[in-house]
C-alpha positions as a printed Julia matrix, in Angstrom:
251×3 Matrix{Float64}:
 -22.74   -2.41    5.4
 -22.65    1.16    3.87
 -23.39    2.95    7.11
 -20.73    0.5     9.06
 -18.35    1.77    6.46
 -19.04    5.0     6.98
 -18.33    4.85   10.74
 -14.66    3.1     9.77
 -14.16    6.51    7.56
 -15.2     8.94   10.28
 -13.01    7.27   13.01
 -10.1     7.36   10.15
 -10.21   11.18    9.48
 -11.06   11.86   13.19
  -8.14   10.49   14.2
  -4.71   11.52   14.51
  -2.65    8.37   13.18
  -3.97    7.85    9.18
  -3.32   12.22    9.23
   0.48   11.77   10.28
   1.45    8.56    8.58
  -0.31   10.68    5.09
   1.73   13.6     6.18
   4.72   11.21    6.19
   4.49   10.08    2.56
   3.14   13.27    1.13
   6.81   14.91    3.06
   9.38   11.85    1.91
   7.26   12.21   -1.81
   8.47   15.74   -1.62
  11.85   14.77   -0.8
  12.02   12.53   -3.31
  11.35   15.0    -5.95
  13.8    17.08   -4.44
  16.4    15.55   -5.0
  15.19   14.08   -8.36
  15.33   17.24   -9.63
  18.49   18.27   -7.79
  20.18   15.46   -9.71
  18.6    15.0   -12.98
  20.42   15.85  -16.32
  23.66   15.9   -14.43
  27.07   14.2   -15.26
  26.4    10.75  -14.35
  22.94   11.43  -14.19
  19.57   10.18  -16.43
  18.9    12.71  -18.51
  15.86   14.34  -18.3
  12.94   12.39  -21.21
   9.82   12.7   -21.09
   8.95    8.75  -20.02
  11.09   10.28  -16.94
   6.72   11.32  -15.35
   6.38    7.79  -15.85
   9.08    6.46  -13.11
   8.06    9.48  -10.73
   4.66    8.2   -10.58
   5.85    4.3   -10.15
   8.25    5.55   -7.45
   6.46    5.73   -4.51
   4.26    3.1    -5.19
   5.75    0.28   -2.54
   6.37    2.84    0.42
   2.38    3.69   -0.7
   1.61    0.16    0.69
   3.86    0.14    3.42
   1.95    3.13    4.37
  -1.44    1.68    3.47
  -0.37   -1.24    4.97
  -0.03    0.69    8.43
  -3.23    2.67    8.0
  -5.49   -0.1     7.85
  -2.81   -2.13   10.95
  -4.64    1.09   12.97
  -8.03    0.7    12.1
  -8.22   -2.61   13.53
  -5.57   -2.77   16.57
  -6.46    0.97   17.88
  -9.85    0.07   18.94
  -8.59   -3.13   20.62
  -5.44   -1.64   21.98
  -8.34    1.2    23.21
 -11.14   -1.23   24.11
 -13.23    1.44   22.09
 -14.1    -2.18   19.84
 -16.36   -2.78   23.07
 -18.98    0.2    21.94
 -18.14   -1.21   18.02
 -19.44   -4.26   19.39
 -22.38   -2.84   21.18
 -23.45   -0.4    18.41
 -22.7    -3.47   15.45
 -23.25   -6.57   16.82
 -22.37   -9.25   13.68
 -19.39   -9.17   13.28
 -19.01  -10.28    9.78
 -20.22   -7.32    8.92
 -18.24   -5.0    11.18
 -15.05   -6.76    9.86
 -16.2    -6.65    6.1
 -16.75   -2.92    6.92
 -13.42   -2.53    8.28
 -11.55   -4.15    5.04
 -13.87   -2.24    2.75
 -12.65    1.74    5.09
  -9.12    0.32    4.97
  -8.94   -0.72    1.18
 -11.24    3.08    0.43
  -8.88    4.59    2.34
  -4.91    3.16    1.33
  -6.36    3.83   -2.54
  -7.03    7.76   -1.66
  -3.63    7.63    0.14
  -1.73    6.73   -3.08
  -4.1     8.35   -5.05
  -3.14   11.2    -3.13
   1.02   10.27   -3.66
   1.37    9.72   -7.13
  -1.07   13.07   -7.94
   1.27   14.92   -5.76
   4.46   13.05   -7.68
   2.72   13.68  -11.57
   1.88   18.0   -10.5
   5.99   17.27  -10.14
   6.61   16.1   -12.62
   4.77   18.04  -14.81
   6.55   20.57  -12.99
   9.66   19.94  -13.96
   8.86   18.99  -16.85
   7.75   21.76  -18.19
  10.12   23.67  -16.54
  13.1    22.53  -18.83
  11.51   22.26  -21.61
  10.04   19.13  -21.98
   7.81   17.6   -23.51
   4.74   15.93  -20.95
   3.12   13.3   -22.48
   0.87   12.34  -19.46
  -0.85    9.34  -21.12
   2.13    7.8   -22.68
   4.96    5.49  -21.79
   3.07    3.41  -19.69
   1.89    6.77  -17.21
  -1.88    5.92  -16.35
  -1.17    1.76  -15.97
   1.49    2.86  -13.6
  -0.59    5.13  -11.16
  -3.73    2.15  -11.29
  -1.23   -0.04  -10.14
   0.53    1.54   -7.06
  -3.91    2.31   -6.05
  -4.65   -0.43   -6.2
  -1.54   -2.41   -4.71
  -2.33    0.25   -2.41
  -5.28   -0.48   -1.55
  -5.49   -4.39   -0.69
  -1.91   -3.68    1.55
  -4.79   -1.91    3.45
  -6.74   -4.64    3.42
  -3.88   -6.89    4.28
  -3.39   -4.94    7.29
  -6.86   -4.38    8.75
  -6.74   -8.53    8.7
  -3.13   -8.65    9.8
  -4.28   -6.18   12.67
  -7.27   -7.84   13.56
  -5.45  -11.36   13.77
  -3.03   -9.9    15.83
  -4.81   -6.88   17.98
  -1.8    -5.33   19.83
  -0.01   -2.83   17.59
   3.58   -3.49   18.9
   2.95   -7.65   17.82
   0.86   -6.4    14.49
   4.25   -4.13   13.23
   6.87   -6.27   14.24
   4.85   -9.47   12.46
   5.36   -6.98    9.48
   8.85   -5.75    9.56
  10.07   -9.29   10.52
   8.74  -10.82    7.37
   9.65   -8.03    5.42
  13.04   -7.62    6.32
  14.08  -11.07    7.16
  11.33  -14.08    5.68
  11.52  -12.38    2.56
  15.31  -13.23    2.57
  15.27  -16.94    4.33
  13.31  -18.66    2.61
  14.11  -18.46   -1.33
  17.7   -19.25    0.83
  15.93  -21.89    3.02
  14.48  -23.32   -0.56
  17.55  -22.9    -2.4
  16.18  -21.59   -5.31
  16.02  -17.54   -5.55
  13.31  -17.77   -8.4
  10.81  -18.79   -4.69
  11.23  -14.93   -3.88
   8.4   -14.37   -6.39
   5.38  -15.68   -5.06
   5.58  -13.93   -1.6
   4.32  -11.1    -0.81
   7.3    -8.43   -1.53
   7.38  -10.77   -4.65
   3.87  -10.48   -5.73
   4.33   -6.13   -5.44
   7.54   -6.09   -7.96
   5.37   -7.68  -10.07
   2.34   -5.61   -9.6
   4.08   -2.33   -9.6
   5.88   -3.38  -13.23
   2.81   -2.49  -14.61
   3.25   -0.69  -18.17
   7.63   -1.57  -18.63
   8.64   -4.78  -20.87
   8.11   -7.96  -18.73
  11.15   -8.67  -16.1
  11.56  -12.89  -15.92
  12.86  -12.83  -11.89
   8.96  -11.6   -12.03
   5.41  -12.5   -12.99
   3.84  -11.24  -14.94
   1.77   -7.82  -13.69
  -1.49  -10.34  -14.05
  -0.27  -12.59  -11.8
   1.5   -10.84   -9.3
  -1.89   -8.87   -8.32
  -4.31  -11.99   -8.91
  -1.21  -13.18   -5.92
  -1.56   -9.6    -4.08
  -5.18   -9.91   -4.17
  -5.09  -13.97   -2.37
  -2.43  -13.13    0.31
  -4.71  -10.11    1.46
  -7.84  -12.27    0.82
  -5.98  -14.81    3.02
  -5.16  -12.78    6.19
  -8.34  -10.89    5.42
 -10.34  -14.36    6.31
  -7.75  -15.29    9.33
  -8.78  -11.58   10.74
 -12.81  -12.47   10.13
 -11.96  -15.93   11.85
 -10.8   -15.1    15.15
 -12.73  -11.95   15.2
 -16.06  -14.73   15.05
 -14.74  -17.31   17.45
 -12.67  -15.14   20.39
 -14.4   -12.36   21.72
 -12.65   -8.45   22.29
C-alpha cells in the first residue's frame, strides 16, 4: 500500500495540473491579502485588530477545498483520459489497493495544498499586523482550530474528488457535475423541499459548518463537528461509489 501511495503522489508531482492549481490558489491568496491590506482601516472598513488574523486564515477555506477537489478529480480522470490506467492496472492488479491508494494520495495532496495556502495567509497576516504595530496573537481567536478545519476540509474534498473522478472518469463530465451541483442543485434542493434550513444538510452546508470551527455557533448551520462528520460521510459515499465502479467495470 505504501508503494502504491508513493506512486500516486509521484504522478501528482510530475504532472503540470497540480502545480497549476497550486500556483493559481497561491496567486488568489496573495491578491486577497493585498486587497485586504489596501482597504483595512479605511473609513467604513474593518479596523485592524489581532482577531483579523483568524479571519485571514479562515478566508481561503472554500477556495482551498475547491482546489483540492479539482486535484482529486485530476488524479483519477487524467489516467482514464490518457489511457495510462491500463498500465497502472497492470502494475497494481488489486483494484481495491489501487483505488484506496488514490484516496490516500489525494487526501495528503489536498491537505498539503491547504496547509501551504494557510501558511501563506498566516505569514501575510502576521506581516500586516506587525507593520501596523498591532499585536500578533497566533494561538488566540480560534486560529489553530481554523487552520486545522481548513486543512481537514481540503483533504476530504480531495478524497471526494478522487471518488467522483473514478465514478465518472471523464474530466469534463466530472467538472461539469461538480459545478452543476454547486451552482444549481445547492440552491434548487432547498427550494423544492420548501425548507431553507435543509441546505445545511447538503455538501455546501456541511462545508460551511465545518469551516465555522472556532467561531460562535450560528443556528443556521450545524455545529462544526457535525458538519465535519457529514462532509466525511459525503466523501466516503462518493469514494465507495467510485470503488464499486472500478471493481465492476474495466478501465
